[in-house]
CHARMM internal coordinates of N, CA and C (Angstrom, degrees):
IC EDIT
DIST 1 N 1 CA 1.5039
DIST 1 CA 1 C 1.4706
ANGL 1 N 1 CA 1 C 111.29
DIST 1 C 2 N 1.3486
ANGL 1 CA 1 C 2 N 117.94
DIHE 1 N 1 CA 1 C 2 N 142.39
DIST 2 N 2 CA 1.4168
ANGL 1 C 2 N 2 CA 126.40
DIHE 1 CA 1 C 2 N 2 CA -179.03
DIST 2 CA 2 C 1.5513
ANGL 2 N 2 CA 2 C 110.31
DIHE 1 C 2 N 2 CA 2 C -81.50
DIST 2 C 3 N 1.2961
ANGL 2 CA 2 C 3 N 117.75
DIHE 2 N 2 CA 2 C 3 N 138.63
DIST 3 N 3 CA 1.3784
ANGL 2 C 3 N 3 CA 117.05
DIHE 2 CA 2 C 3 N 3 CA 170.96
DIST 3 CA 3 C 1.4567
ANGL 3 N 3 CA 3 C 114.00
DIHE 2 C 3 N 3 CA 3 C -53.43
DIST 3 C 4 N 1.3277
ANGL 3 CA 3 C 4 N 124.51
DIHE 3 N 3 CA 3 C 4 N 152.04
DIST 4 N 4 CA 1.4519
ANGL 3 C 4 N 4 CA 128.77
DIHE 3 CA 3 C 4 N 4 CA -178.26
DIST 4 CA 4 C 1.5861
ANGL 4 N 4 CA 4 C 115.14
DIHE 3 C 4 N 4 CA 4 C -47.67
DIST 4 C 5 N 1.3667
ANGL 4 CA 4 C 5 N 116.66
DIHE 4 N 4 CA 4 C 5 N -48.83
DIST 5 N 5 CA 1.3843
ANGL 4 C 5 N 5 CA 116.77
DIHE 4 CA 4 C 5 N 5 CA -178.15
DIST 5 CA 5 C 1.4434
ANGL 5 N 5 CA 5 C 113.02
DIHE 4 C 5 N 5 CA 5 C -66.19
DIST 5 C 6 N 1.3678
ANGL 5 CA 5 C 6 N 124.71
DIHE 5 N 5 CA 5 C 6 N -32.14
DIST 6 N 6 CA 1.4557
ANGL 5 C 6 N 6 CA 119.21
DIHE 5 CA 5 C 6 N 6 CA 168.44
DIST 6 CA 6 C 1.3951
ANGL 6 N 6 CA 6 C 117.91
DIHE 5 C 6 N 6 CA 6 C -63.11
DIST 6 C 7 N 1.3861
ANGL 6 CA 6 C 7 N 118.76
DIHE 6 N 6 CA 6 C 7 N -37.80
DIST 7 N 7 CA 1.4393
ANGL 6 C 7 N 7 CA 124.61
DIHE 6 CA 6 C 7 N 7 CA 179.50
DIST 7 CA 7 C 1.5509
ANGL 7 N 7 CA 7 C 110.86
DIHE 6 C 7 N 7 CA 7 C -60.73
DIST 7 C 8 N 1.3298
ANGL 7 CA 7 C 8 N 116.34
DIHE 7 N 7 CA 7 C 8 N -40.67
DIST 8 N 8 CA 1.4424
ANGL 7 C 8 N 8 CA 124.44
DIHE 7 CA 7 C 8 N 8 CA 175.78
DIST 8 CA 8 C 1.4786
ANGL 8 N 8 CA 8 C 110.15
DIHE 7 C 8 N 8 CA 8 C -65.11
DIST 8 C 9 N 1.3854
ANGL 8 CA 8 C 9 N 116.31
DIHE 8 N 8 CA 8 C 9 N -50.65
DIST 9 N 9 CA 1.5118
ANGL 8 C 9 N 9 CA 122.12
DIHE 8 CA 8 C 9 N 9 CA -176.32
DIST 9 CA 9 C 1.5151
ANGL 9 N 9 CA 9 C 114.40
DIHE 8 C 9 N 9 CA 9 C -57.70
DIST 9 C 10 N 1.4716
ANGL 9 CA 9 C 10 N 110.15
DIHE 9 N 9 CA 9 C 10 N -35.44
DIST 10 N 10 CA 1.4944
ANGL 9 C 10 N 10 CA 111.04
DIHE 9 CA 9 C 10 N 10 CA -176.64
DIST 10 CA 10 C 1.5291
ANGL 10 N 10 CA 10 C 110.89
DIHE 9 C 10 N 10 CA 10 C -71.72
DIST 10 C 11 N 1.2679
ANGL 10 CA 10 C 11 N 117.73
DIHE 10 N 10 CA 10 C 11 N -11.93
DIST 11 N 11 CA 1.5381
ANGL 10 C 11 N 11 CA 117.91
DIHE 10 CA 10 C 11 N 11 CA 175.74
DIST 11 CA 11 C 1.5550
ANGL 11 N 11 CA 11 C 108.37
DIHE 10 C 11 N 11 CA 11 C -71.93
DIST 11 C 12 N 1.2532
ANGL 11 CA 11 C 12 N 119.93
DIHE 11 N 11 CA 11 C 12 N -20.38
DIST 12 N 12 CA 1.5237
ANGL 11 C 12 N 12 CA 122.86
DIHE 11 CA 11 C 12 N 12 CA 171.72
DIST 12 CA 12 C 1.4305
ANGL 12 N 12 CA 12 C 115.49
DIHE 11 C 12 N 12 CA 12 C -80.44
DIST 12 C 13 N 1.3760
ANGL 12 CA 12 C 13 N 117.23
DIHE 12 N 12 CA 12 C 13 N -36.55
DIST 13 N 13 CA 1.4502
ANGL 12 C 13 N 13 CA 119.45
DIHE 12 CA 12 C 13 N 13 CA -177.24
DIST 13 CA 13 C 1.5112
ANGL 13 N 13 CA 13 C 108.34
DIHE 12 C 13 N 13 CA 13 C 167.57
DIST 13 C 14 N 1.2464
ANGL 13 CA 13 C 14 N 117.39
DIHE 13 N 13 CA 13 C 14 N -170.62
DIST 14 N 14 CA 1.5207
ANGL 13 C 14 N 14 CA 121.89
DIHE 13 CA 13 C 14 N 14 CA 176.90
DIST 14 CA 14 C 1.5065
ANGL 14 N 14 CA 14 C 110.86
DIHE 13 C 14 N 14 CA 14 C -62.51
DIST 14 C 15 N 1.3081
ANGL 14 CA 14 C 15 N 117.62
DIHE 14 N 14 CA 14 C 15 N 139.77
DIST 15 N 15 CA 1.3974
ANGL 14 C 15 N 15 CA 121.81
DIHE 14 CA 14 C 15 N 15 CA 176.10
DIST 15 CA 15 C 1.5841
ANGL 15 N 15 CA 15 C 108.21
DIHE 14 C 15 N 15 CA 15 C -100.14
DIST 15 C 16 N 1.2846
ANGL 15 CA 15 C 16 N 114.32
DIHE 15 N 15 CA 15 C 16 N 121.56
DIST 16 N 16 CA 1.4487
ANGL 15 C 16 N 16 CA 120.75
DIHE 15 CA 15 C 16 N 16 CA -174.99
DIST 16 CA 16 C 1.6250
ANGL 16 N 16 CA 16 C 112.67
DIHE 15 C 16 N 16 CA 16 C -109.00
DIST 16 C 17 N 1.2484
ANGL 16 CA 16 C 17 N 115.35
DIHE 16 N 16 CA 16 C 17 N 138.55
DIST 17 N 17 CA 1.4215
ANGL 16 C 17 N 17 CA 117.11
DIHE 16 CA 16 C 17 N 17 CA -178.56
DIST 17 CA 17 C 1.5253
ANGL 17 N 17 CA 17 C 110.37
DIHE 16 C 17 N 17 CA 17 C -78.67
DIST 17 C 18 N 1.3538
ANGL 17 CA 17 C 18 N 114.35
DIHE 17 N 17 CA 17 C 18 N 157.04
DIST 18 N 18 CA 1.5225
ANGL 17 C 18 N 18 CA 120.82
DIHE 17 CA 17 C 18 N 18 CA 178.24
DIST 18 CA 18 C 1.5897
ANGL 18 N 18 CA 18 C 102.04
DIHE 17 C 18 N 18 CA 18 C -124.09
DIST 18 C 19 N 1.2249
ANGL 18 CA 18 C 19 N 115.85
DIHE 18 N 18 CA 18 C 19 N -178.75
DIST 19 N 19 CA 1.4511
ANGL 18 C 19 N 19 CA 118.48
DIHE 18 CA 18 C 19 N 19 CA -179.63
DIST 19 CA 19 C 1.5719
ANGL 19 N 19 CA 19 C 111.13
DIHE 18 C 19 N 19 CA 19 C -71.51
DIST 19 C 20 N 1.3562
ANGL 19 CA 19 C 20 N 117.37
DIHE 19 N 19 CA 19 C 20 N -0.29
DIST 20 N 20 CA 1.4558
ANGL 19 C 20 N 20 CA 123.39
DIHE 19 CA 19 C 20 N 20 CA 168.16
DIST 20 CA 20 C 1.4809
ANGL 20 N 20 CA 20 C 110.79
DIHE 19 C 20 N 20 CA 20 C -84.90
DIST 20 C 21 N 1.3438
ANGL 20 CA 20 C 21 N 118.93
DIHE 20 N 20 CA 20 C 21 N -21.76
DIST 21 N 21 CA 1.4730
ANGL 20 C 21 N 21 CA 126.02
DIHE 20 CA 20 C 21 N 21 CA -172.84
DIST 21 CA 21 C 1.5066
ANGL 21 N 21 CA 21 C 110.31
DIHE 20 C 21 N 21 CA 21 C 115.00
DIST 21 C 22 N 1.2523
ANGL 21 CA 21 C 22 N 114.68
DIHE 21 N 21 CA 21 C 22 N -172.62
DIST 22 N 22 CA 1.5091
ANGL 21 C 22 N 22 CA 122.91
DIHE 21 CA 21 C 22 N 22 CA -179.63
DIST 22 CA 22 C 1.5722
ANGL 22 N 22 CA 22 C 109.18
DIHE 21 C 22 N 22 CA 22 C -71.90
DIST 22 C 23 N 1.2747
ANGL 22 CA 22 C 23 N 116.13
DIHE 22 N 22 CA 22 C 23 N -30.77
DIST 23 N 23 CA 1.5427
ANGL 22 C 23 N 23 CA 118.96
DIHE 22 CA 22 C 23 N 23 CA 174.88
DIST 23 CA 23 C 1.5333
ANGL 23 N 23 CA 23 C 104.97
DIHE 22 C 23 N 23 CA 23 C -161.76
DIST 23 C 24 N 1.2237
ANGL 23 CA 23 C 24 N 115.61
DIHE 23 N 23 CA 23 C 24 N 161.32
DIST 24 N 24 CA 1.5148
ANGL 23 C 24 N 24 CA 119.17
DIHE 23 CA 23 C 24 N 24 CA -178.84
DIST 24 CA 24 C 1.5439
ANGL 24 N 24 CA 24 C 106.77
DIHE 23 C 24 N 24 CA 24 C -157.30
DIST 24 C 25 N 1.3781
ANGL 24 CA 24 C 25 N 111.64
DIHE 24 N 24 CA 24 C 25 N 161.55
DIST 25 N 25 CA 1.4794
ANGL 24 C 25 N 25 CA 120.28
DIHE 24 CA 24 C 25 N 25 CA 177.40
DIST 25 CA 25 C 1.4363
ANGL 25 N 25 CA 25 C 107.98
DIHE 24 C 25 N 25 CA 25 C -91.78
DIST 25 C 26 N 1.3895
ANGL 25 CA 25 C 26 N 114.54
DIHE 25 N 25 CA 25 C 26 N 135.14
DIST 26 N 26 CA 1.5046
ANGL 25 C 26 N 26 CA 119.37
DIHE 25 CA 25 C 26 N 26 CA 167.04
DIST 26 CA 26 C 1.4876
ANGL 26 N 26 CA 26 C 104.94
DIHE 25 C 26 N 26 CA 26 C -103.87
DIST 26 C 27 N 1.3980
ANGL 26 CA 26 C 27 N 112.76
DIHE 26 N 26 CA 26 C 27 N 115.56
DIST 27 N 27 CA 1.3902
ANGL 26 C 27 N 27 CA 120.64
DIHE 26 CA 26 C 27 N 27 CA 176.94
DIST 27 CA 27 C 1.5148
ANGL 27 N 27 CA 27 C 114.15
DIHE 26 C 27 N 27 CA 27 C -126.70
DIST 27 C 28 N 1.2156
ANGL 27 CA 27 C 28 N 122.30
DIHE 27 N 27 CA 27 C 28 N 160.37
DIST 28 N 28 CA 1.5190
ANGL 27 C 28 N 28 CA 127.19
DIHE 27 CA 27 C 28 N 28 CA 179.89
DIST 28 CA 28 C 1.5436
ANGL 28 N 28 CA 28 C 103.69
DIHE 27 C 28 N 28 CA 28 C -78.49
DIST 28 C 29 N 1.2711
ANGL 28 CA 28 C 29 N 117.67
DIHE 28 N 28 CA 28 C 29 N 126.78
DIST 29 N 29 CA 1.4310
ANGL 28 C 29 N 29 CA 129.35
DIHE 28 CA 28 C 29 N 29 CA -178.33
DIST 29 CA 29 C 1.5253
ANGL 29 N 29 CA 29 C 109.17
DIHE 28 C 29 N 29 CA 29 C -121.11
DIST 29 C 30 N 1.3316
ANGL 29 CA 29 C 30 N 117.24
DIHE 29 N 29 CA 29 C 30 N 137.53
DIST 30 N 30 CA 1.4221
ANGL 29 C 30 N 30 CA 120.10
DIHE 29 CA 29 C 30 N 30 CA 176.54
DIST 30 CA 30 C 1.5940
ANGL 30 N 30 CA 30 C 108.26
DIHE 29 C 30 N 30 CA 30 C -72.63
DIST 30 C 31 N 1.2948
ANGL 30 CA 30 C 31 N 120.42
DIHE 30 N 30 CA 30 C 31 N 131.33
DIST 31 N 31 CA 1.3737
ANGL 30 C 31 N 31 CA 127.20
DIHE 30 CA 30 C 31 N 31 CA 179.60
DIST 31 CA 31 C 1.6215
ANGL 31 N 31 CA 31 C 115.25
DIHE 30 C 31 N 31 CA 31 C 68.89
DIST 31 C 32 N 1.3426
ANGL 31 CA 31 C 32 N 114.31
DIHE 31 N 31 CA 31 C 32 N 21.36
DIST 32 N 32 CA 1.4746
ANGL 31 C 32 N 32 CA 119.48
DIHE 31 CA 31 C 32 N 32 CA -179.43
DIST 32 CA 32 C 1.5269
ANGL 32 N 32 CA 32 C 116.81
DIHE 31 C 32 N 32 CA 32 C -52.27
DIST 32 C 33 N 1.3395
ANGL 32 CA 32 C 33 N 119.48
DIHE 32 N 32 CA 32 C 33 N 142.08
DIST 33 N 33 CA 1.4351
ANGL 32 C 33 N 33 CA 119.92
DIHE 32 CA 32 C 33 N 33 CA 176.20
DIST 33 CA 33 C 1.4476
ANGL 33 N 33 CA 33 C 118.37
DIHE 32 C 33 N 33 CA 33 C -87.28
DIST 33 C 34 N 1.3622
ANGL 33 CA 33 C 34 N 112.45
DIHE 33 N 33 CA 33 C 34 N -9.18
DIST 34 N 34 CA 1.5405
ANGL 33 C 34 N 34 CA 123.52
DIHE 33 CA 33 C 34 N 34 CA -177.32
DIST 34 CA 34 C 1.4715
ANGL 34 N 34 CA 34 C 105.31
DIHE 33 C 34 N 34 CA 34 C -117.44
DIST 34 C 35 N 1.4191
ANGL 34 CA 34 C 35 N 115.11
DIHE 34 N 34 CA 34 C 35 N 129.27
DIST 35 N 35 CA 1.4870
ANGL 34 C 35 N 35 CA 121.00
DIHE 34 CA 34 C 35 N 35 CA -179.94
DIST 35 CA 35 C 1.5705
ANGL 35 N 35 CA 35 C 111.76
DIHE 34 C 35 N 35 CA 35 C -55.19
DIST 35 C 36 N 1.3135
ANGL 35 CA 35 C 36 N 112.91
DIHE 35 N 35 CA 35 C 36 N -29.64
DIST 36 N 36 CA 1.5238
ANGL 35 C 36 N 36 CA 119.82
DIHE 35 CA 35 C 36 N 36 CA -177.30
DIST 36 CA 36 C 1.4330
ANGL 36 N 36 CA 36 C 113.55
DIHE 35 C 36 N 36 CA 36 C -63.34
DIST 36 C 37 N 1.4666
ANGL 36 CA 36 C 37 N 114.55
DIHE 36 N 36 CA 36 C 37 N -23.41
DIST 37 N 37 CA 1.2896
ANGL 36 C 37 N 37 CA 119.39
DIHE 36 CA 36 C 37 N 37 CA 177.20
DIST 37 CA 37 C 1.4809
ANGL 37 N 37 CA 37 C 123.23
DIHE 36 C 37 N 37 CA 37 C -99.84
DIST 37 C 38 N 1.2731
ANGL 37 CA 37 C 38 N 112.60
DIHE 37 N 37 CA 37 C 38 N 25.97
DIST 38 N 38 CA 1.3977
ANGL 37 C 38 N 38 CA 128.87
DIHE 37 CA 37 C 38 N 38 CA -179.50
DIST 38 CA 38 C 1.4802
ANGL 38 N 38 CA 38 C 113.26
DIHE 37 C 38 N 38 CA 38 C -120.07
DIST 38 C 39 N 1.3125
ANGL 38 CA 38 C 39 N 122.16
DIHE 38 N 38 CA 38 C 39 N 171.17
DIST 39 N 39 CA 1.5407
ANGL 38 C 39 N 39 CA 124.52
DIHE 38 CA 38 C 39 N 39 CA -179.66
DIST 39 CA 39 C 1.5262
ANGL 39 N 39 CA 39 C 108.63
DIHE 38 C 39 N 39 CA 39 C -88.91
DIST 39 C 40 N 1.3910
ANGL 39 CA 39 C 40 N 117.41
DIHE 39 N 39 CA 39 C 40 N -0.64
DIST 40 N 40 CA 1.5115
ANGL 39 C 40 N 40 CA 115.99
DIHE 39 CA 39 C 40 N 40 CA 175.99
DIST 40 CA 40 C 1.4128
ANGL 40 N 40 CA 40 C 112.16
DIHE 39 C 40 N 40 CA 40 C -71.21
DIST 40 C 41 N 1.4105
ANGL 40 CA 40 C 41 N 113.80
DIHE 40 N 40 CA 40 C 41 N 151.35
DIST 41 N 41 CA 1.5379
ANGL 40 C 41 N 41 CA 118.46
DIHE 40 CA 40 C 41 N 41 CA 177.18
DIST 41 CA 41 C 1.5358
ANGL 41 N 41 CA 41 C 109.08
DIHE 40 C 41 N 41 CA 41 C -66.72
DIST 41 C 42 N 1.3903
ANGL 41 CA 41 C 42 N 116.06
DIHE 41 N 41 CA 41 C 42 N 155.10
DIST 42 N 42 CA 1.4176
ANGL 41 C 42 N 42 CA 120.86
DIHE 41 CA 41 C 42 N 42 CA 173.19
DIST 42 CA 42 C 1.5551
ANGL 42 N 42 CA 42 C 108.94
DIHE 41 C 42 N 42 CA 42 C -115.11
DIST 42 C 43 N 1.3612
ANGL 42 CA 42 C 43 N 114.78
DIHE 42 N 42 CA 42 C 43 N 133.03
DIST 43 N 43 CA 1.4610
ANGL 42 C 43 N 43 CA 119.19
DIHE 42 CA 42 C 43 N 43 CA 173.34
DIST 43 CA 43 C 1.5064
ANGL 43 N 43 CA 43 C 105.96
DIHE 42 C 43 N 43 CA 43 C -70.18
DIST 43 C 44 N 1.3870
ANGL 43 CA 43 C 44 N 115.83
DIHE 43 N 43 CA 43 C 44 N 170.08
DIST 44 N 44 CA 1.4314
ANGL 43 C 44 N 44 CA 121.82
DIHE 43 CA 43 C 44 N 44 CA 170.24
DIST 44 CA 44 C 1.4680
ANGL 44 N 44 CA 44 C 109.49
DIHE 43 C 44 N 44 CA 44 C -56.26
DIST 44 C 45 N 1.3410
ANGL 44 CA 44 C 45 N 115.91
DIHE 44 N 44 CA 44 C 45 N 136.40
DIST 45 N 45 CA 1.4318
ANGL 44 C 45 N 45 CA 123.71
DIHE 44 CA 44 C 45 N 45 CA 179.68
DIST 45 CA 45 C 1.5633
ANGL 45 N 45 CA 45 C 114.88
DIHE 44 C 45 N 45 CA 45 C -161.44
DIST 45 C 46 N 1.3033
ANGL 45 CA 45 C 46 N 116.99
DIHE 45 N 45 CA 45 C 46 N 172.97
DIST 46 N 46 CA 1.4917
ANGL 45 C 46 N 46 CA 116.74
DIHE 45 CA 45 C 46 N 46 CA 178.06
DIST 46 CA 46 C 1.4373
ANGL 46 N 46 CA 46 C 101.21
DIHE 45 C 46 N 46 CA 46 C -125.82
DIST 46 C 47 N 1.4194
ANGL 46 CA 46 C 47 N 115.15
DIHE 46 N 46 CA 46 C 47 N 146.94
DIST 47 N 47 CA 1.3875
ANGL 46 C 47 N 47 CA 122.98
DIHE 46 CA 46 C 47 N 47 CA -173.91
DIST 47 CA 47 C 1.5354
ANGL 47 N 47 CA 47 C 112.06
DIHE 46 C 47 N 47 CA 47 C -104.01
DIST 47 C 48 N 1.3129
ANGL 47 CA 47 C 48 N 120.99
DIHE 47 N 47 CA 47 C 48 N 152.21
DIST 48 N 48 CA 1.4581
ANGL 47 C 48 N 48 CA 126.96
DIHE 47 CA 47 C 48 N 48 CA 169.57
DIST 48 CA 48 C 1.5679
ANGL 48 N 48 CA 48 C 114.97
DIHE 47 C 48 N 48 CA 48 C 58.10
DIST 48 C 49 N 1.3810
ANGL 48 CA 48 C 49 N 115.93
DIHE 48 N 48 CA 48 C 49 N 31.48
DIST 49 N 49 CA 1.3542
ANGL 48 C 49 N 49 CA 122.70
DIHE 48 CA 48 C 49 N 49 CA -178.99
DIST 49 CA 49 C 1.5737
ANGL 49 N 49 CA 49 C 113.31
DIHE 48 C 49 N 49 CA 49 C -65.60
DIST 49 C 50 N 1.3690
ANGL 49 CA 49 C 50 N 112.97
DIHE 49 N 49 CA 49 C 50 N -17.31
DIST 50 N 50 CA 1.5129
ANGL 49 C 50 N 50 CA 118.23
DIHE 49 CA 49 C 50 N 50 CA 176.89
DIST 50 CA 50 C 1.4935
ANGL 50 N 50 CA 50 C 110.07
DIHE 49 C 50 N 50 CA 50 C -76.72
DIST 50 C 51 N 1.3673
ANGL 50 CA 50 C 51 N 123.19
DIHE 50 N 50 CA 50 C 51 N -7.78
DIST 51 N 51 CA 1.3506
ANGL 50 C 51 N 51 CA 125.16
DIHE 50 CA 50 C 51 N 51 CA -175.35
DIST 51 CA 51 C 1.5367
ANGL 51 N 51 CA 51 C 109.27
DIHE 50 C 51 N 51 CA 51 C -78.20
DIST 51 C 52 N 1.3479
ANGL 51 CA 51 C 52 N 114.39
DIHE 51 N 51 CA 51 C 52 N 152.28
DIST 52 N 52 CA 1.5732
ANGL 51 C 52 N 52 CA 117.71
DIHE 51 CA 51 C 52 N 52 CA 174.81
DIST 52 CA 52 C 1.5499
ANGL 52 N 52 CA 52 C 106.37
DIHE 51 C 52 N 52 CA 52 C -54.40
DIST 52 C 53 N 1.2188
ANGL 52 CA 52 C 53 N 120.90
DIHE 52 N 52 CA 52 C 53 N -50.24
DIST 53 N 53 CA 1.4713
ANGL 52 C 53 N 53 CA 131.41
DIHE 52 CA 52 C 53 N 53 CA -174.42
DIST 53 CA 53 C 1.6639
ANGL 53 N 53 CA 53 C 109.63
DIHE 52 C 53 N 53 CA 53 C -118.25
DIST 53 C 54 N 1.3183
ANGL 53 CA 53 C 54 N 116.42
DIHE 53 N 53 CA 53 C 54 N 75.14
DIST 54 N 54 CA 1.5395
ANGL 53 C 54 N 54 CA 113.92
DIHE 53 CA 53 C 54 N 54 CA 175.63
DIST 54 CA 54 C 1.4607
ANGL 54 N 54 CA 54 C 114.08
DIHE 53 C 54 N 54 CA 54 C -59.87
DIST 54 C 55 N 1.1991
ANGL 54 CA 54 C 55 N 115.21
DIHE 54 N 54 CA 54 C 55 N 151.24
DIST 55 N 55 CA 1.4957
ANGL 54 C 55 N 55 CA 121.34
DIHE 54 CA 54 C 55 N 55 CA -179.39
DIST 55 CA 55 C 1.5582
ANGL 55 N 55 CA 55 C 111.90
DIHE 54 C 55 N 55 CA 55 C -58.74
DIST 55 C 56 N 1.2519
ANGL 55 CA 55 C 56 N 118.03
DIHE 55 N 55 CA 55 C 56 N 138.73
DIST 56 N 56 CA 1.4197
ANGL 55 C 56 N 56 CA 123.22
DIHE 55 CA 55 C 56 N 56 CA 175.03
DIST 56 CA 56 C 1.5255
ANGL 56 N 56 CA 56 C 112.33
DIHE 55 C 56 N 56 CA 56 C -79.32
DIST 56 C 57 N 1.3103
ANGL 56 CA 56 C 57 N 112.30
DIHE 56 N 56 CA 56 C 57 N -41.01
DIST 57 N 57 CA 1.4475
ANGL 56 C 57 N 57 CA 118.18
DIHE 56 CA 56 C 57 N 57 CA -179.60
DIST 57 CA 57 C 1.5887
ANGL 57 N 57 CA 57 C 104.48
DIHE 56 C 57 N 57 CA 57 C -141.83
DIST 57 C 58 N 1.3314
ANGL 57 CA 57 C 58 N 109.35
DIHE 57 N 57 CA 57 C 58 N 139.60
DIST 58 N 58 CA 1.4352
ANGL 57 C 58 N 58 CA 116.83
DIHE 57 CA 57 C 58 N 58 CA 174.02
DIST 58 CA 58 C 1.5660
ANGL 58 N 58 CA 58 C 108.24
DIHE 57 C 58 N 58 CA 58 C -122.74
DIST 58 C 59 N 1.2964
ANGL 58 CA 58 C 59 N 122.42
DIHE 58 N 58 CA 58 C 59 N 140.24
DIST 59 N 59 CA 1.4934
ANGL 58 C 59 N 59 CA 127.56
DIHE 58 CA 58 C 59 N 59 CA -176.72
DIST 59 CA 59 C 1.5419
ANGL 59 N 59 CA 59 C 105.25
DIHE 58 C 59 N 59 CA 59 C -106.97
DIST 59 C 60 N 1.2140
ANGL 59 CA 59 C 60 N 118.91
DIHE 59 N 59 CA 59 C 60 N 122.69
DIST 60 N 60 CA 1.4863
ANGL 59 C 60 N 60 CA 126.12
DIHE 59 CA 59 C 60 N 60 CA 176.76
DIST 60 CA 60 C 1.4945
ANGL 60 N 60 CA 60 C 106.07
DIHE 59 C 60 N 60 CA 60 C -124.60
DIST 60 C 61 N 1.3289
ANGL 60 CA 60 C 61 N 115.66
DIHE 60 N 60 CA 60 C 61 N 128.63
DIST 61 N 61 CA 1.3658
ANGL 60 C 61 N 61 CA 121.89
DIHE 60 CA 60 C 61 N 61 CA 179.71
DIST 61 CA 61 C 1.6029
ANGL 61 N 61 CA 61 C 112.35
DIHE 60 C 61 N 61 CA 61 C -128.44
DIST 61 C 62 N 1.3050
ANGL 61 CA 61 C 62 N 119.74
DIHE 61 N 61 CA 61 C 62 N 155.79
DIST 62 N 62 CA 1.4560
ANGL 61 C 62 N 62 CA 117.04
DIHE 61 CA 61 C 62 N 62 CA -176.63
DIST 62 CA 62 C 1.5747
ANGL 62 N 62 CA 62 C 107.87
DIHE 61 C 62 N 62 CA 62 C -114.97
DIST 62 C 63 N 1.3379
ANGL 62 CA 62 C 63 N 111.54
DIHE 62 N 62 CA 62 C 63 N 123.24
DIST 63 N 63 CA 1.4493
ANGL 62 C 63 N 63 CA 117.33
DIHE 62 CA 62 C 63 N 63 CA 176.66
DIST 63 CA 63 C 1.5507
ANGL 63 N 63 CA 63 C 114.29
DIHE 62 C 63 N 63 CA 63 C -78.59
DIST 63 C 64 N 1.3667
ANGL 63 CA 63 C 64 N 112.12
DIHE 63 N 63 CA 63 C 64 N -36.62
DIST 64 N 64 CA 1.4446
ANGL 63 C 64 N 64 CA 116.41
DIHE 63 CA 63 C 64 N 64 CA 172.93
DIST 64 CA 64 C 1.4688
ANGL 64 N 64 CA 64 C 105.42
DIHE 63 C 64 N 64 CA 64 C -148.05
DIST 64 C 65 N 1.4020
ANGL 64 CA 64 C 65 N 118.04
DIHE 64 N 64 CA 64 C 65 N 142.35
DIST 65 N 65 CA 1.3936
ANGL 64 C 65 N 65 CA 118.40
DIHE 64 CA 64 C 65 N 65 CA 179.30
DIST 65 CA 65 C 1.5395
ANGL 65 N 65 CA 65 C 117.43
DIHE 64 C 65 N 65 CA 65 C -75.90
DIST 65 C 66 N 1.2606
ANGL 65 CA 65 C 66 N 118.43
DIHE 65 N 65 CA 65 C 66 N 146.47
DIST 66 N 66 CA 1.5338
ANGL 65 C 66 N 66 CA 116.21
DIHE 65 CA 65 C 66 N 66 CA 175.07
DIST 66 CA 66 C 1.4481
ANGL 66 N 66 CA 66 C 110.02
DIHE 65 C 66 N 66 CA 66 C -68.39
DIST 66 C 67 N 1.2482
ANGL 66 CA 66 C 67 N 109.06
DIHE 66 N 66 CA 66 C 67 N 149.51
DIST 67 N 67 CA 1.5456
ANGL 66 C 67 N 67 CA 117.99
DIHE 66 CA 66 C 67 N 67 CA 178.43
DIST 67 CA 67 C 1.5454
ANGL 67 N 67 CA 67 C 109.43
DIHE 66 C 67 N 67 CA 67 C -77.67
DIST 67 C 68 N 1.3201
ANGL 67 CA 67 C 68 N 111.45
DIHE 67 N 67 CA 67 C 68 N -39.24
DIST 68 N 68 CA 1.4899
ANGL 67 C 68 N 68 CA 116.17
DIHE 67 CA 67 C 68 N 68 CA 179.56
DIST 68 CA 68 C 1.5816
ANGL 68 N 68 CA 68 C 105.90
DIHE 67 C 68 N 68 CA 68 C -140.27
DIST 68 C 69 N 1.2845
ANGL 68 CA 68 C 69 N 118.53
DIHE 68 N 68 CA 68 C 69 N 144.89
DIST 69 N 69 CA 1.4162
ANGL 68 C 69 N 69 CA 116.57
DIHE 68 CA 68 C 69 N 69 CA 176.50
DIST 69 CA 69 C 1.4749
ANGL 69 N 69 CA 69 C 113.43
DIHE 68 C 69 N 69 CA 69 C 98.19
DIST 69 C 70 N 1.3797
ANGL 69 CA 69 C 70 N 114.54
DIHE 69 N 69 CA 69 C 70 N -162.45
DIST 70 N 70 CA 1.5298
ANGL 69 C 70 N 70 CA 121.39
DIHE 69 CA 69 C 70 N 70 CA 175.56
DIST 70 CA 70 C 1.4367
ANGL 70 N 70 CA 70 C 114.13
DIHE 69 C 70 N 70 CA 70 C -101.56
END
COOR INIT
IC SEED 1 N 1 CA 1 C
IC BUILD
């Protein structure tokens, strides 16, 4: 059975894997090298533009809200 977020995403179109996998968790990590894995807020941006076929739509959902930060 697919995780809920994949079931919803498939309603928009085919779900394609990236080098991160078919889906992944974005969590705050101590000493993270990528801003996405910190508790700092992110401005509007596009991901994976360096890929030959960057994603058209990415689905992000929140399992539990942060107490502080982004």
